[in-house]
N, C-alpha and C positions, 0 to 999 in steps of 0.2 A: 647630501654631500658628506663624505666621511672625513675625519680629521685625525692627524697624528700629532698630538699636542702634549707638551709638558710645560707647565707654567714656569717661566724663568724666575729664579730667586733673586738675582742681583742685577739684571739687565737694566740699563738706564736709557736705552734707545732701541728701536727696531730698525734693522737694516734689511731692505728688500734686496735679495740676492738671486742671481741667475747663474752664477759661476763664471761669468765673463770678465773681461778686462776691468771695466769700471767698478762693478760691485766688489770684485776681489781686492782691488786696490783700496777701496774704502774700508773693507774689513780690516786689512792690515794697518791702515791709518788710524782707524778708531780704536783698535785693540791696544794701541800704544798707551793710551791715556784713560780708557774707560772699558766698560763691559757691554759690547753690542750684542743684541739678540738677532742672529741671522734668520730671516724668514724667506721661505721658498714657496711660491705659488705654482701648483700644477693645474693649469687651465686647459689641458689636453693639447698643448703644443707638441709638435712631433719629437722634439728633443728633450722632453721633460725628464726622462730617466737619466740621460747623460748629464743634464744640467744639475739634477738633484745630487748625483754622485759627486760632481765637482764641488758643489756647495758643502757637502759633507767632508770631503777631503780638506778643503781650505779651512773649514771651521775647526776640524780636528787639529790642524796645524797651529791654529791660534788658541786652542784649548777653550773653545766655546761650543755650545750645543745648538745646532741649527734645528729649526722646526719646519715641517712640511705641512701645507694646507692643501687638501685635495678638492679642487674646484673643477675637476675634469668633467663632471656631469654637465655643468653649466657651459663649459667650453665646447663640449661635443654638441650640445643642443643648439648653441649659437652657430657653430660651424656648419651644422646640417642645413642651415637656412641658405647656404650658398650652393651653387650648382657643382662646384668642384671643391675638394678638400685643400686647404692652405696649410703650410707648415705652421703658421700661427693663426689659430681659428678666430681670434678676437680682433676686430678693428678697434682702434683707440685703446690698445692694451695697457698703456701706461696710466690712462685715466681709470680704467678698471682696477689695475693693480693698486693704485693709490687709495681708491675707495675701499678695497678689500683690506689693505694693511691698516688703514685708519680705523676700521671696525675692530680689527684685532687689537690695536693699540688701546682703544677705549675699553675693551673688555679686560685687558691686562693692567689698566691704569698706568700706562706708559705714555708720556706726552710727546716724546720726540720720535719722528720718523725720518730716516735717512735713505735717499735713493741715489743711484749712480747715473745721472744723466750727464751727457757731455755736449760740448758745442757742436760736434758732428751730428749728434742726434737731432739737435734743433734745426739743422738744415733740411731734414727729410721728414720730421714728425711734428705735426702741429702741437701735439700734447706734450712735447719736450721743450717747446720754446719758452723763453723767459716770461713773456707776457702771460701765457697760459699758466705756467707754474706760479707766477705771482698771484693770479686770480685764485688758484687752488689753495695756495698758502694762506691767503686772506680768509677763504671760506673755512678751512680747517681751524684757523685761529678762533673762529666763533664757537668751535667745538672744544676749545682748550687743547688743541693739538698743534704741534710745531713741525712743519715740513722743512727739511734741509736738503739742499742740492749743491753740495760743496764743489762739485766738479763741473758744473754747468758752463763755466766760462773756459774750460780747457778742452783742447783737441784730444782725440784718442791717443795720438802720438805723445803728447805731453803727459797724459795719464800713465802711459807705459813707462816714461822716464821716472815719474813719481813711484810707480810700482817697483822699478829697478832699485830705487833708493831704499825702499822698504823691504827689498828681497822677496817680493811676491814670486812664488814658484809657478811660473807660467805653464809649466807642464801639467799642473793640477787643474788649470782652468779649462773652460769649454765655451766655444762661441758658435759652433756649427748649427745651422737650422735643420739639418737632415736627421740628426739624432743617431748617427753612426758612432761606432766606438772611437774612430779617429776622425779628425776634421776632414771634410771632403775636399776643401781647397777651392771650390768653384761656386758655392752659394754666396749670396750677397754678404752675409756676415763673415764668411771666411776671407773673402776678397778684402773687406774693410780691415780685418785683423792683419792680414799680410801687409797691406799698404801702410798701416799704422806702425807696425814694427819696422818696416823699411824707412819710414820718415823719421822714426826715433833713432835710427842708426843702430838698432838692435836686431837680433835674429830670433826666429821662432822655429829653429831647426829641430829642437827637441820634441816638437809636436808634428811628427811625420804626417804628411797628407796622403790620403788615398789617391790613386791615379784617377 
């Protein structure tokens, strides 16, 4: 597995980023008071390139340098075990991502890991539920690592409101599963994004959807 790595000089926490609503809001929140190190994992998800470009745009906006870790060989190998290709090749991807970023944190001697899970995630993903996260947090604690999930009690709509307060440039974010240049508008992630913006009383019109 190849890596594109530059050791951070002043980072005091690692932030797992995908370029979506939650992790982008966390980046802007953390950057107000400290120096987060954005970490992007390429595990052969279909939208990896667009996600990475979003992470770079947002990181540049906050004057921090994001790092990309190429785990695509593993993702492709696991994805090949299924009869059909999925947009996201890894089941339990949050579990995998936490294990990966914990390893990175240990090698960088950074104790704090921050991830952008929401209450909406917990409704559909076992690995995002508080009970699971509490267990993982306790496990990482034995390794002298601290896992933080500051958004886990908030809905995606509430996170958008917080992002608005922080002036997150939503046009620079990316949520689509298909990996197209523009959001498709009909994949599960695009639908959740559109619904959340509507619930927040905000609009996402600057992110034109493909028909």
